[in-house]
Residue frames as qw, qx, qy, qz and C-alpha x, y, z in Angstrom:
[[0.207, 0.859, 0.165, 0.438, 19.87, -58.86, -6.19],
 [0.423, 0.194, -0.373, 0.803, 22.34, -56.42, -4.69],
 [0.368, -0.814, -0.449, 0.026, 21.37, -54.49, -1.56],
 [0.355, 0.352, -0.190, 0.845, 22.42, -51.09, -0.27],
 [0.246, -0.579, -0.551, 0.549, 21.80, -48.99, 2.81],
 [0.100, 0.646, 0.327, 0.683, 19.82, -45.80, 2.19],
 [0.087, -0.127, -0.442, 0.883, 19.49, -42.71, 4.37],
 [0.072, -0.589, -0.762, -0.260, 15.74, -42.35, 4.93],
 [0.209, -0.936, -0.239, -0.151, 15.77, -39.21, 7.11],
 [0.357, 0.595, -0.366, 0.620, 18.26, -36.67, 8.36],
 [0.614, -0.411, -0.581, 0.342, 19.23, -37.25, 12.01],
 [0.173, -0.849, 0.103, -0.488, 18.99, -34.63, 14.71],
 [0.502, -0.646, 0.538, -0.203, 21.82, -35.23, 17.15],
 [0.313, -0.305, 0.894, 0.095, 22.91, -38.87, 17.37],
 [0.556, 0.134, -0.572, -0.588, 21.61, -40.95, 14.44],
 [0.638, -0.099, 0.661, -0.383, 19.42, -43.95, 15.18],
 [0.345, 0.056, 0.894, 0.278, 18.53, -47.12, 13.28],
 [0.382, 0.697, 0.559, -0.238, 15.36, -45.38, 12.11],
 [0.140, 0.800, -0.224, -0.540, 17.44, -43.08, 9.88],
 [0.036, 0.422, -0.814, -0.399, 18.54, -46.01, 7.69],
 [0.857, 0.201, 0.299, -0.368, 16.91, -48.67, 5.53],
 [0.303, -0.293, 0.826, 0.375, 18.43, -51.65, 3.69],
 [0.680, 0.522, 0.179, -0.483, 16.87, -51.89, 0.24],
 [0.775, 0.223, 0.489, 0.331, 17.34, -53.86, -2.93],
 [0.081, -0.685, 0.275, 0.669, 19.53, -52.00, -5.38],
 [0.756, 0.607, 0.246, -0.020, 18.75, -51.85, -9.07],
 [0.585, -0.375, 0.376, 0.613, 22.20, -52.14, -10.60],
 [0.311, 0.735, -0.237, -0.554, 23.25, -49.98, -13.51],
 [0.913, 0.404, 0.049, -0.016, 23.68, -51.75, -16.83],
 [0.650, -0.447, 0.397, 0.468, 27.21, -53.01, -17.38],
 [0.556, 0.827, 0.049, -0.071, 28.07, -50.82, -20.33],
 [0.720, 0.502, -0.191, 0.438, 31.34, -50.09, -22.06],
 [0.331, 0.439, -0.472, 0.690, 34.24, -49.58, -19.63],
 [0.614, -0.532, 0.146, -0.564, 32.05, -50.47, -16.67],
 [0.350, 0.235, -0.866, 0.270, 33.04, -52.93, -13.92],
 [0.741, -0.499, -0.209, -0.397, 31.01, -54.99, -11.44],
 [0.205, 0.424, -0.723, 0.505, 32.57, -55.51, -8.01],
 [0.733, -0.480, -0.471, -0.099, 31.58, -57.84, -5.18],
 [0.117, -0.768, 0.375, -0.506, 32.52, -56.01, -2.00],
 [0.720, -0.069, -0.642, 0.253, 34.41, -57.84, 0.74],
 [0.402, -0.420, -0.465, 0.668, 34.93, -55.10, 3.35],
 [0.018, 0.838, 0.301, 0.456, 33.24, -51.76, 3.98],
 [0.361, 0.027, -0.389, 0.847, 34.65, -48.82, 5.92],
 [0.237, -0.860, -0.417, -0.172, 32.56, -46.73, 8.31],
 [0.477, 0.114, -0.196, 0.849, 34.10, -43.44, 9.38],
 [0.116, -0.586, -0.488, 0.637, 33.15, -40.48, 11.59],
 [0.013, 0.230, -0.263, -0.937, 33.14, -38.03, 8.65],
 [0.118, -0.324, -0.828, -0.442, 30.04, -39.81, 7.34],
 [0.108, -0.628, -0.639, 0.431, 28.00, -38.18, 10.10],
 [0.001, 0.500, -0.057, -0.864, 28.55, -34.79, 8.45],
 [0.104, 0.024, -0.716, -0.690, 27.28, -36.14, 5.14],
 [0.090, -0.492, -0.866, 0.029, 23.95, -36.91, 6.80],
 [0.002, 0.689, 0.309, -0.656, 23.30, -33.17, 7.21],
 [0.486, 0.697, 0.422, 0.316, 22.01, -31.13, 4.29],
 [0.182, -0.918, 0.099, 0.337, 24.79, -28.57, 4.44],
 [0.625, 0.730, -0.245, 0.127, 27.52, -27.48, 2.07],
 [0.656, -0.623, 0.396, 0.160, 30.87, -29.07, 2.91],
 [0.030, -0.600, 0.698, 0.389, 33.98, -30.52, 1.28],
 [0.008, 0.043, 0.965, 0.260, 31.95, -33.58, 0.24],
 [0.451, -0.243, -0.339, -0.789, 28.28, -33.57, -0.91],
 [0.514, -0.170, 0.600, -0.589, 25.63, -34.69, 1.59],
 [0.143, 0.154, 0.972, 0.105, 23.96, -38.07, 1.34],
 [0.398, -0.105, -0.316, -0.855, 20.66, -37.79, -0.49],
 [0.573, -0.017, 0.584, -0.574, 17.46, -38.97, 1.15],
 [0.851, 0.260, 0.382, -0.248, 16.27, -42.37, -0.14],
 [0.630, 0.673, -0.386, -0.034, 19.43, -42.82, -2.19],
 [0.925, -0.080, -0.241, 0.284, 22.20, -45.40, -1.66],
 [0.380, -0.890, 0.224, 0.120, 24.89, -44.27, 0.77],
 [0.713, 0.584, -0.304, 0.243, 28.58, -44.29, -0.06],
 [0.505, -0.773, 0.385, -0.010, 31.91, -44.95, 1.62],
 [0.122, 0.613, -0.769, -0.135, 35.22, -46.72, 1.22],
 [0.932, -0.002, 0.283, -0.226, 35.16, -50.37, 0.20],
 [0.009, 0.494, -0.813, -0.309, 37.40, -53.09, -1.18],
 [0.830, 0.192, 0.405, -0.333, 36.25, -55.98, -3.30],
 [0.457, -0.142, 0.773, 0.417, 36.82, -58.34, -6.20],
 [0.406, 0.365, -0.356, -0.758, 36.00, -57.71, -9.84],
 [0.578, 0.135, 0.792, -0.141, 33.38, -60.27, -10.94],
 [0.576, 0.600, 0.499, 0.242, 32.65, -58.85, -14.41],
 [0.226, -0.629, 0.155, 0.727, 34.46, -56.24, -16.47],
 [0.597, 0.683, 0.355, 0.226, 34.01, -54.38, -19.72],
 [0.002, -0.961, 0.274, 0.043, 37.03, -52.22, -19.04],
 [0.845, 0.357, -0.335, 0.215, 40.31, -53.62, -20.41],
 [0.084, 0.643, -0.533, 0.544, 42.17, -52.15, -17.42],
 [0.519, -0.307, 0.612, -0.512, 40.42, -54.60, -15.05],
 [0.482, 0.104, -0.835, -0.243, 40.18, -58.36, -15.15],
 [0.810, -0.424, -0.223, -0.338, 37.89, -60.73, -13.27],
 [0.854, -0.240, -0.309, 0.342, 39.58, -61.49, -9.94],
 [0.323, 0.445, -0.217, 0.806, 41.32, -58.13, -9.59],
 [0.385, -0.608, -0.540, 0.437, 41.16, -56.64, -6.08],
 [0.166, 0.543, 0.176, 0.804, 40.04, -53.00, -6.13],
 [0.170, -0.465, -0.535, 0.684, 39.19, -50.18, -3.77],
 [0.014, -0.469, -0.462, -0.753, 36.46, -47.61, -4.42],
 [0.122, -0.036, 0.401, -0.907, 33.88, -45.36, -2.76],
 [0.633, -0.173, -0.377, -0.654, 30.70, -47.39, -3.38],
 [0.140, 0.045, -0.898, 0.414, 30.41, -48.86, 0.08],
 [0.455, 0.095, 0.475, -0.747, 27.33, -49.43, 2.28],
 [0.827, 0.306, -0.083, -0.464, 26.34, -52.15, -0.24],
 [0.806, -0.221, 0.540, 0.097, 27.32, -55.69, -1.16],
 [0.639, 0.246, 0.499, 0.531, 27.90, -55.16, -4.89],
 [0.062, 0.774, -0.009, -0.630, 28.70, -52.14, -7.03],
 [0.651, 0.487, 0.408, 0.414, 28.71, -51.31, -10.72],
 [0.160, -0.872, 0.048, 0.459, 31.00, -48.42, -11.57],
 [0.571, 0.793, -0.204, 0.052, 33.08, -46.86, -14.30],
 [0.881, 0.012, -0.184, 0.436, 36.59, -48.27, -14.33],
 [0.291, 0.590, -0.170, 0.734, 37.91, -44.74, -13.87],
 [0.478, -0.675, 0.131, -0.546, 36.38, -44.64, -10.38],
 [0.954, -0.296, -0.023, 0.040, 38.19, -47.79, -9.22],
 [0.047, 0.797, -0.597, 0.078, 41.76, -48.19, -8.01],
 [0.893, 0.085, -0.440, 0.046, 43.52, -51.50, -8.41],
 [0.668, -0.725, 0.167, -0.002, 45.09, -52.50, -5.09],
 [0.288, 0.748, -0.597, 0.048, 48.90, -52.37, -5.27],
 [0.928, -0.039, -0.363, 0.068, 50.72, -55.66, -4.80],
 [0.037, -0.724, 0.498, -0.475, 52.39, -54.89, -1.46],
 [0.486, 0.066, -0.850, 0.191, 51.89, -58.32, 0.09],
 [0.157, 0.032, 0.625, -0.764, 49.22, -57.26, 2.59],
 [0.189, 0.493, 0.843, -0.102, 45.53, -58.07, 3.00],
 [0.111, 0.519, 0.451, 0.717, 43.27, -55.93, 0.75],
 [0.350, -0.828, -0.435, -0.055, 41.40, -54.61, 3.79],
 [0.543, -0.400, -0.082, 0.733, 44.62, -52.80, 4.82],
 [0.214, 0.225, 0.340, 0.888, 43.80, -50.33, 2.03],
 [0.323, -0.752, -0.408, -0.405, 40.81, -49.20, 4.07],
 [0.656, -0.719, -0.131, 0.189, 43.07, -48.72, 7.08],
 [0.528, -0.627, 0.232, 0.524, 46.80, -48.16, 7.43],
 [0.386, -0.064, 0.573, 0.720, 47.39, -48.13, 3.66],
 [0.103, 0.640, 0.633, 0.423, 44.25, -46.19, 2.84],
 [0.124, -0.803, -0.166, -0.559, 42.36, -43.11, 3.99],
 [0.699, -0.705, -0.114, 0.039, 43.12, -43.84, 7.64],
 [0.766, -0.259, 0.093, 0.581, 46.89, -44.12, 7.35],
 [0.402, 0.445, 0.235, 0.765, 47.19, -41.34, 4.79],
 [0.273, -0.864, -0.209, -0.367, 45.15, -39.00, 7.01],
 [0.720, -0.649, 0.011, 0.246, 47.50, -39.70, 9.91],
 [0.727, 0.018, 0.207, 0.654, 50.63, -39.42, 7.76],
 [0.273, 0.529, 0.236, 0.768, 49.88, -36.16, 5.97],
 [0.374, -0.853, -0.235, -0.276, 48.05, -34.57, 8.89],
 [0.726, -0.610, 0.009, 0.317, 50.95, -35.16, 11.25],
 [0.666, -0.153, 0.268, 0.680, 53.91, -34.54, 8.97],
 [0.260, 0.388, 0.380, 0.799, 52.50, -31.87, 6.67],
 [0.253, -0.788, -0.360, -0.430, 49.52, -30.08, 8.25],
 [0.610, -0.789, -0.046, 0.051, 51.22, -30.03, 11.67],
 [0.417, 0.755, -0.427, 0.271, 54.83, -29.98, 10.39],
 [0.790, -0.566, 0.223, -0.076, 55.73, -32.44, 13.16],
 [0.560, 0.623, -0.516, 0.180, 59.37, -33.45, 13.42],
 [0.759, -0.083, -0.535, 0.361, 61.83, -35.43, 15.51],
 [0.298, 0.035, -0.455, 0.838, 62.10, -34.10, 19.07],
 [0.378, -0.351, -0.126, -0.847, 58.56, -32.68, 19.19],
 [0.156, 0.131, 0.852, -0.482, 56.18, -33.51, 22.02],
 [0.348, -0.154, -0.591, -0.712, 52.92, -34.63, 20.45],
 [0.391, 0.143, 0.691, -0.592, 49.47, -34.95, 22.02],
 [0.317, -0.026, -0.713, -0.624, 46.96, -37.04, 20.04],
 [0.574, -0.003, 0.452, -0.683, 43.33, -37.60, 20.99],
 [0.915, 0.204, 0.103, -0.333, 41.41, -40.83, 20.26],
 [0.034, 0.662, -0.737, -0.134, 44.79, -42.54, 20.22],
 [0.460, -0.046, 0.885, -0.063, 43.22, -46.01, 20.26],
 [0.650, 0.588, 0.292, -0.382, 41.09, -45.25, 17.21],
 [0.824, 0.427, 0.269, 0.256, 41.88, -45.81, 13.56],
 [0.388, 0.817, -0.103, 0.415, 43.64, -42.54, 12.74],
 [0.394, -0.838, 0.305, -0.224, 44.95, -41.93, 16.27],
 [0.876, -0.295, 0.354, 0.143, 46.69, -45.29, 16.50],
 [0.744, 0.493, 0.138, 0.429, 48.39, -44.60, 13.17],
 [0.059, 0.916, -0.150, 0.368, 49.50, -41.17, 14.39],
 [0.675, -0.665, 0.318, -0.027, 51.08, -42.66, 17.52],
 [0.885, -0.054, 0.349, 0.303, 53.14, -45.13, 15.51],
 [0.555, 0.694, 0.094, 0.449, 54.20, -42.71, 12.77],
 [0.173, -0.928, 0.187, -0.272, 55.26, -40.20, 15.41],
 [0.750, -0.529, 0.384, 0.103, 57.39, -42.79, 17.22],
 [0.835, 0.272, 0.286, 0.384, 58.94, -43.90, 13.93],
 [0.357, 0.784, 0.041, 0.506, 59.87, -40.24, 13.36],
 [0.528, 0.076, -0.448, 0.718, 61.43, -39.75, 16.80],
 [0.269, -0.560, -0.011, -0.784, 58.76, -37.82, 18.69],
 [0.021, 0.046, 0.810, -0.584, 57.60, -38.00, 22.29],
 [0.377, -0.305, -0.609, -0.627, 53.97, -39.11, 22.21],
 [0.234, 0.097, 0.673, -0.695, 51.15, -38.51, 24.68],
 [0.283, -0.218, -0.751, -0.555, 47.97, -40.32, 23.71],
 [0.435, -0.041, 0.441, -0.784, 44.46, -40.01, 25.10],
 [0.426, -0.109, -0.824, -0.357, 42.03, -42.93, 25.21],
 [0.591, -0.376, 0.124, -0.703, 39.00, -44.01, 27.22],
 [0.937, -0.254, 0.064, -0.233, 39.33, -46.85, 29.74],
 [0.542, -0.590, 0.584, 0.131, 42.11, -49.15, 30.91],
 [0.802, 0.189, 0.530, 0.203, 41.96, -51.57, 27.99],
 [0.523, 0.809, 0.143, 0.227, 42.31, -48.89, 25.34],
 [0.163, -0.924, 0.346, -0.026, 45.02, -47.11, 27.31],
 [0.709, -0.341, 0.588, 0.186, 46.98, -50.37, 27.48],
 [0.739, 0.491, 0.392, 0.243, 46.61, -50.71, 23.71],
 [0.251, 0.953, -0.080, 0.152, 47.99, -47.21, 23.14],
 [0.441, -0.735, 0.509, 0.071, 50.97, -48.02, 25.38],
 [0.809, 0.002, 0.551, 0.206, 51.57, -51.16, 23.32],
 [0.594, 0.752, 0.193, 0.212, 51.89, -48.94, 20.24],
 [0.648, 0.155, -0.127, 0.735, 54.82, -47.14, 21.85],
 [0.137, -0.862, -0.127, -0.472, 53.22, -44.04, 23.36],
 [0.349, 0.306, -0.565, 0.682, 55.41, -42.51, 26.05],
 [0.152, 0.122, 0.635, -0.747, 52.46, -41.50, 28.21],
 [0.216, -0.390, -0.762, -0.470, 48.74, -42.26, 28.05],
 [0.250, -0.033, 0.367, -0.895, 45.87, -40.27, 29.53],
 [0.045, -0.434, -0.898, -0.058, 42.59, -41.96, 30.40],
 [0.101, -0.286, -0.119, -0.945, 40.22, -39.13, 29.59],
 [0.597, -0.505, -0.503, -0.369, 37.48, -40.82, 31.62],
 [0.672, -0.275, -0.526, 0.442, 39.57, -40.68, 34.81],
 [0.314, -0.651, -0.258, 0.641, 39.66, -36.94, 35.43],
 [0.257, 0.911, 0.071, -0.315, 39.81, -33.41, 33.96],
 [0.820, 0.422, 0.123, 0.367, 41.84, -33.34, 30.76],
 [0.160, 0.901, -0.196, 0.354, 43.48, -29.99, 31.40],
 [0.546, -0.694, 0.443, -0.155, 44.95, -31.27, 34.67],
 [0.924, -0.038, 0.360, 0.123, 45.93, -34.66, 33.21],
 [0.691, 0.626, 0.039, 0.360, 47.69, -33.17, 30.20],
 [0.073, -0.909, 0.297, -0.285, 49.52, -30.71, 32.44],
 [0.721, -0.503, 0.477, -0.018, 50.96, -33.63, 34.41],
 [0.885, 0.215, 0.345, 0.226, 51.86, -35.57, 31.28],
 [0.559, 0.523, 0.127, 0.631, 53.47, -32.57, 29.56],
 [0.394, -0.750, -0.262, 0.463, 54.74, -30.20, 32.26],
 [0.288, -0.382, 0.287, 0.830, 56.77, -28.28, 29.65],
 [0.489, 0.560, 0.042, -0.667, 53.88, -28.13, 27.19],
 [0.741, 0.263, 0.597, 0.161, 53.21, -29.66, 23.78],
 [0.125, -0.367, 0.462, 0.798, 54.62, -28.78, 20.36],
 [0.311, 0.006, -0.687, -0.656, 51.97, -30.56, 18.30],
 [0.507, 0.149, 0.660, -0.534, 48.35, -31.55, 18.78],
 [0.199, -0.028, -0.807, -0.556, 46.59, -33.98, 16.43],
 [0.430, 0.085, 0.452, -0.777, 42.87, -33.53, 16.98],
 [0.201, -0.155, -0.894, -0.370, 40.37, -36.29, 16.33],
 [0.227, -0.480, -0.802, 0.274, 37.91, -35.29, 19.04],
 [0.088, -0.613, -0.164, -0.768, 37.46, -31.53, 19.56],
 [0.629, -0.678, -0.317, -0.210, 35.64, -30.47, 22.73],
 [0.593, -0.788, 0.163, 0.031, 37.58, -30.75, 25.99],
 [0.847, -0.053, 0.236, 0.474, 40.59, -32.37, 24.27],
 [0.438, 0.625, 0.161, 0.626, 41.10, -29.39, 21.99],
 [0.279, -0.909, 0.000, -0.310, 40.63, -27.00, 24.90],
 [0.790, -0.543, 0.178, 0.223, 43.26, -28.87, 26.95],
 [0.740, 0.229, 0.216, 0.594, 45.66, -28.66, 24.01],
 [0.123, 0.838, 0.078, 0.525, 45.15, -24.89, 23.86],
 [0.563, -0.818, 0.053, -0.104, 45.87, -24.71, 27.59],
 [0.745, -0.490, 0.356, 0.280, 49.23, -26.51, 27.31],
 [0.732, 0.602, 0.121, 0.295, 50.52, -25.44, 23.91],
 [0.561, -0.380, 0.110, 0.727, 54.07, -24.15, 23.70],
 [0.184, 0.749, -0.126, -0.624, 54.90, -21.04, 21.72],
 [0.355, 0.486, -0.597, -0.530, 54.57, -21.73, 17.98],
 [0.475, 0.044, 0.868, -0.139, 52.72, -25.01, 18.59],
 [0.342, 0.161, -0.590, -0.714, 51.02, -26.55, 15.56],
 [0.563, 0.151, 0.673, -0.455, 47.57, -28.14, 15.63],
 [0.190, 0.040, -0.790, -0.582, 46.33, -30.49, 12.89],
 [0.545, 0.132, 0.443, -0.700, 42.53, -30.60, 13.01],
 [0.071, 0.057, -0.929, -0.358, 41.43, -33.92, 11.56],
 [0.417, -0.445, -0.692, -0.387, 38.04, -34.45, 13.19],
 [0.200, -0.260, 0.453, -0.829, 35.83, -33.47, 16.12],
 [0.415, -0.237, -0.850, -0.223, 33.79, -36.57, 16.91],
 [0.155, -0.310, -0.687, 0.638, 32.81, -35.20, 20.33],
 [0.191, 0.437, 0.209, -0.854, 30.76, -32.43, 18.76],
 [0.085, -0.037, -0.755, -0.649, 29.35, -34.00, 15.57],
 [0.296, -0.505, -0.781, -0.217, 26.07, -34.77, 17.32],
 [0.215, -0.335, -0.481, 0.781, 26.09, -31.80, 19.72],
 [0.095, 0.818, 0.559, 0.097, 23.13, -29.43, 19.81],
 [0.123, -0.985, 0.015, 0.120, 25.24, -26.47, 20.95],
 [0.604, 0.645, -0.326, 0.336, 28.67, -25.28, 19.73],
 [0.773, -0.295, -0.310, 0.468, 31.68, -25.84, 21.97],
 [0.069, -0.968, 0.104, -0.217, 32.93, -22.85, 23.99],
 [0.795, 0.155, -0.333, 0.483, 36.71, -22.93, 24.54],
 [0.487, -0.847, -0.117, 0.177, 38.12, -21.55, 27.78],
 [0.568, -0.547, 0.309, 0.532, 41.72, -21.36, 26.58],
 [0.659, 0.569, 0.373, 0.322, 41.38, -20.39, 22.93],
 [0.059, 0.996, -0.073, -0.002, 42.84, -16.91, 23.54],
 [0.605, -0.548, 0.470, 0.337, 46.24, -18.61, 23.96],
 [0.721, 0.500, 0.362, 0.315, 46.21, -18.90, 20.16],
 [0.208, 0.948, -0.034, 0.238, 47.34, -15.27, 20.17],
 [0.368, -0.844, 0.388, -0.043, 49.91, -15.20, 22.96],
 [0.688, -0.310, 0.628, 0.188, 51.49, -18.55, 22.03],
 [0.308, 0.558, -0.498, -0.588, 51.24, -17.96, 18.24],
 [0.569, 0.035, 0.819, -0.059, 49.51, -21.32, 17.79],
 [0.315, 0.262, -0.585, -0.700, 48.97, -22.46, 14.21],
 [0.595, 0.189, 0.690, -0.366, 45.67, -24.30, 13.77],
 [0.236, 0.343, -0.650, -0.635, 45.44, -26.13, 10.44],
 [0.786, 0.214, 0.443, -0.375, 42.42, -28.03, 9.18],
 [0.113, 0.433, -0.764, -0.465, 43.03, -30.54, 6.42],
 [0.897, 0.201, 0.189, -0.345, 41.48, -33.28, 4.30],
 [0.664, -0.285, 0.615, 0.317, 43.54, -36.25, 3.17],
 [0.655, 0.583, 0.428, 0.218, 42.49, -35.72, -0.46],
 [0.039, 0.969, -0.170, -0.176, 44.54, -32.50, -0.35],
 [0.273, -0.653, 0.677, 0.203, 47.57, -34.77, -0.70],
 [0.902, 0.260, 0.324, -0.121, 46.41, -37.31, -3.31],
 [0.614, 0.734, -0.287, 0.045, 49.19, -36.37, -5.76],
 [0.032, 0.665, -0.692, 0.278, 51.70, -37.46, -3.09],
 [0.915, -0.220, 0.148, -0.305, 50.29, -40.92, -2.32],
 [0.818, 0.385, -0.387, 0.182, 53.41, -42.52, -3.80],
 [0.188, 0.510, -0.604, 0.583, 55.57, -41.27, -0.95],
 [0.653, -0.338, 0.342, -0.584, 52.93, -42.38, 1.55],
 [0.981, 0.077, -0.106, -0.143, 52.90, -45.93, 0.15],
 [0.603, 0.486, -0.506, 0.379, 56.70, -45.95, 0.22],
 [0.059, -0.469, 0.589, -0.656, 56.99, -44.89, 3.85],
 [0.730, -0.218, 0.310, -0.568, 53.97, -46.67, 5.28],
 [0.936, 0.205, -0.263, -0.114, 54.72, -49.84, 3.33],
 [0.483, 0.455, -0.607, 0.437, 58.24, -49.81, 4.77],
 [0.296, -0.396, 0.543, -0.678, 57.04, -49.26, 8.33],
 [0.890, -0.069, 0.098, -0.441, 54.50, -52.08, 8.06],
 [0.850, 0.324, -0.407, 0.075, 57.11, -54.42, 6.56],
 [0.324, 0.438, -0.625, 0.559, 59.58, -53.62, 9.37],
 [0.502, -0.464, -0.707, 0.181, 56.99, -53.94, 12.12],
 [0.160, 0.000, -0.262, 0.952, 57.30, -50.27, 13.13],
 [0.485, 0.021, 0.041, -0.874, 53.60, -49.83, 12.34],
 [0.012, 0.167, 0.986, -0.004, 50.96, -52.45, 13.13],
 [0.421, -0.208, -0.257, -0.845, 47.25, -52.37, 12.46],
 [0.084, 0.198, 0.906, -0.365, 44.32, -53.54, 14.53],
 [0.331, -0.205, -0.458, -0.799, 40.78, -53.72, 13.24],
 [0.404, 0.167, 0.695, -0.572, 37.39, -54.03, 14.86],
 [0.207, 0.028, -0.758, -0.617, 35.36, -56.13, 12.41],
 [0.563, 0.200, 0.484, -0.639, 31.58, -56.39, 12.39],
 [0.198, 0.028, 0.911, 0.360, 30.13, -59.23, 10.29],
 [0.224, 0.556, 0.798, 0.064, 27.34, -58.71, 7.80],
 [0.075, 0.361, 0.316, 0.874, 25.93, -55.95, 5.60],
 [0.404, -0.692, -0.539, -0.260, 22.88, -55.87, 7.87],
 [0.595, -0.641, -0.277, 0.398, 25.04, -54.56, 10.75],
 [0.472, 0.388, 0.071, 0.788, 26.62, -51.62, 8.89],
 [0.211, -0.778, -0.074, -0.587, 24.62, -48.90, 10.73],
 [0.800, -0.591, -0.095, 0.052, 25.43, -50.65, 14.04],
 [0.767, -0.021, -0.001, 0.641, 29.13, -50.50, 13.20],
 [0.214, 0.593, 0.098, 0.770, 28.85, -46.83, 12.22],
 [0.459, -0.778, -0.096, -0.418, 27.02, -45.84, 15.40],
 [0.869, -0.374, -0.151, 0.287, 29.60, -47.76, 17.43],
 [0.532, 0.392, -0.100, 0.744, 32.18, -45.14, 16.43],
 [0.161, -0.660, 0.035, -0.733, 30.43, -42.61, 18.68],
 [0.770, -0.578, 0.042, -0.268, 30.36, -44.85, 21.76],
 [0.134, -0.698, 0.701, -0.059, 33.96, -46.06, 21.55],
 [0.943, 0.013, 0.264, -0.201, 33.04, -49.54, 20.33],
 [0.830, 0.501, -0.150, 0.196, 36.12, -49.73, 18.12],
 [0.518, -0.671, 0.371, 0.380, 39.79, -50.19, 18.83],
 [0.320, -0.176, 0.660, 0.657, 41.67, -49.33, 15.66],
 [0.262, 0.098, -0.475, -0.834, 39.79, -49.31, 12.38],
 [0.577, 0.243, 0.608, -0.489, 36.07, -50.17, 12.27],
 [0.215, 0.220, -0.737, -0.602, 35.22, -52.41, 9.31],
 [0.791, 0.144, 0.329, -0.496, 32.22, -54.37, 8.10],
 [0.136, -0.263, 0.902, 0.315, 33.00, -57.79, 6.61],
 [0.720, 0.241, -0.069, -0.647, 30.64, -59.12, 3.96]]
C-alpha cells in the first residue's frame, strides 16, 4: 500500500519530527481520466514551512492529519487518461508520498530535453524558474549590474549566480562556511562572503565599495538589512524567501530600511507561478545554458521516503548544497 507523510500538529518555531507521521495512504479509485504515478524523486523546499501554519497565504496551509504535498517526478504505472501512457515521466505536486493517483489535468509530461527527470525539480523546474524570473523580471537585472545574492550555495541562489554571470553581471554571493563559499566561487561568482565569518554589513561594504544594483533575497534578516545599507540609488530587490525568519518568534527589525526612501529602492516580492504563461522562454534559455555548460546543477540527495522530514529540516541548518531532493 502507498504511504504518505501527514502533518500531525502545527509547529511553533522550528518543526520537529513529532510534527509528522508516515501513514498508509488509501488511494483514490482510478476512474476515468485518472493516472497512477510511482514517484522517483520528491522536492522539499523552504516555502513548505509557511504551509504548516494555519494562516492565509498564496498557497493553502497543510491540513492536520492529511497527506502533505510538494513537487515530485515519477513514472506513470497505470493510466485511464489517453494523454498519458504507462512509462511516461511526469511532474506533479503530490509529493511527500511514494505513489499518487491524480487527474491527468494535474500532471505535466516531462519535456524531452535530454536531461534527467529530477532536473525538473531543480534547474528546469520551480527552482530554476524562480531564479530566472525573480532575477530578470522582478528585479529587472541586466548586464553591467552588481548583484548580491544570499544563500548562494542553495538551490535557487546557485541558479541565480549562474544566470547572472550568463547575462553579464558582477556577482557577490553569500554562503556559510569555506566549503560552500568554494562552491559558489566555482559557479563563477566574482566575490563570495562567508556570512559566518563576520558582520554582513561590513563584509558587503568591502565586497561592493560602490554599492549594489540588485539584491536577490533568499534569507531575510541580516542579509536583507545589509543589502539596504549598501544599495545604490534605484536599486531593485527581488524578495524570494526569508528562511532566516520562518521559524522566528519575533519579527525582524531593520536598521537600514529608511534608505528605501533616500535611495528610491524598489522592493518586489514575487512567486514563480506569476510567470507560468512564460515557461516556454524559460525552457528555451535554461535548456540552452545547461546544454552549453553555462549552468550546472548540484543536488543534495537523501535516500528513502522515511527520511523526507529529515531532508526538509536540513534546509534550515544548511545541510544542502544546491537542491535538496529525496530519492525513492
